[in-house]
N, C-alpha and C positions, 0 to 999 in steps of 0.2 A: 234691682233686678227683679222682673216679674218670676214668680214661683209659679211653674205649672205641675200639675200632679199627672203623673203617669203611672197607673197601677195594674194596668191590664197586660195580658200577655202579648199584646199586639206590638209591643217595642222590643225588637230583638236585640237592640245594643248593649253593650256593656259600656257603662259610664264611668267616670271618676267623681269622687266626693268634692263638693264646692271648696271644702277646706284640704286641698291637695296634700299640704305639708303636715296635715295632722291625720292623714287617714293610713289605715292599714294597722297590722299587728305590731310593726316597729314602734310605731307611736304609742301604742297602747302598753306595750312593754317598758317603755322609758317612764312613763306615768305609773304603773305599776311599781317599778323600782324605786321611783322618788316616794308615793305615797303607801307602799306596801299593800296595796289591792289594785285589781284590774278593772278598768271601766267596761261595761257592758257593751257590746257592739250594739249600735241601733238597729231597729227593725226597718225603718225607712229613713232615707238622707236626701238632702238637697244636692243635686249635681252641678257640675260645672256648666252645663247648659240649661240650667234652671228648672229642670224636672225634679219631682219628688218620686225615687224610684225605691225598690225593696233593697237593702243594704246588699244583697246576695247578688244584684246586678250591677255591681261596682266593683271595680278593681285599681288598686295602687300601680299596678305593673303595666307600663305603656302598651307593652306587646297585646295585652289583653283588651285594651280599651278600643272599642269600635265606633263609638259616636264621635264624628269629627269635631264638633264644637266642644265636647269635652276635653278632647286632645289639645286643642288650641288653648282652652283656658288653663290646663294643666301646664302647658308650655310657659305661658305667661306668668303664672303664679310661681314655678320654679325660678324662673329668671329673676322675679322679683325678690323672692327670698335669698338667692344667690347675692344680689347687691346689697340687702339688708346685713347679710352675714359680713361681707366685705367692710361695709361702712361701720358696722358696730365694733368688728374687731380691731380697727384702728383707733378705737376709743382709749383714752387713758383709763387703765383699771379693767380691761377687757378680760373676761373671765377665761377666755381661750387664748393660745399663742398664735401668731400670724401664719405659722407653719399649719396648725390643726385647722384655721380658719381657711386656709388656702386648698387643704385638703377637702373641707366640707364643700366649699364653694365648687371646687373641680366635680365632686360627686353629683351635686345638685344641677348643676350646668350640663352634665352627661345625661342626667335625668330628663331635663328639658329638652335637649337634642332628640332623645328616644322617643318622647312625645309628639314632636315635630316631624317625625320620619315616617 
């Protein structure tokens, strides 16, 4: 994927980080609870549409994302993640129950739907 830099104030859109499922405070909180320290939010991130923008111009909330290419990227990534969770939850020794996996898949598919709307 080509990475383009957009650091000017001419881009009024709110984007989504390229690694959608690793974006936002909830993900940082999980990392902090596992490692005992919180990672710093980056100042510039690569977005789903391939731009590099200030972190402040991104959001993990579908209702805030105004870049259509980023919304489409987030929709695809959420669906891909849901499929992975479903697949992995069926494997012997899975660390989560089928019920937990189903709940997680439902939440992620709902998020995907919100990005597509």
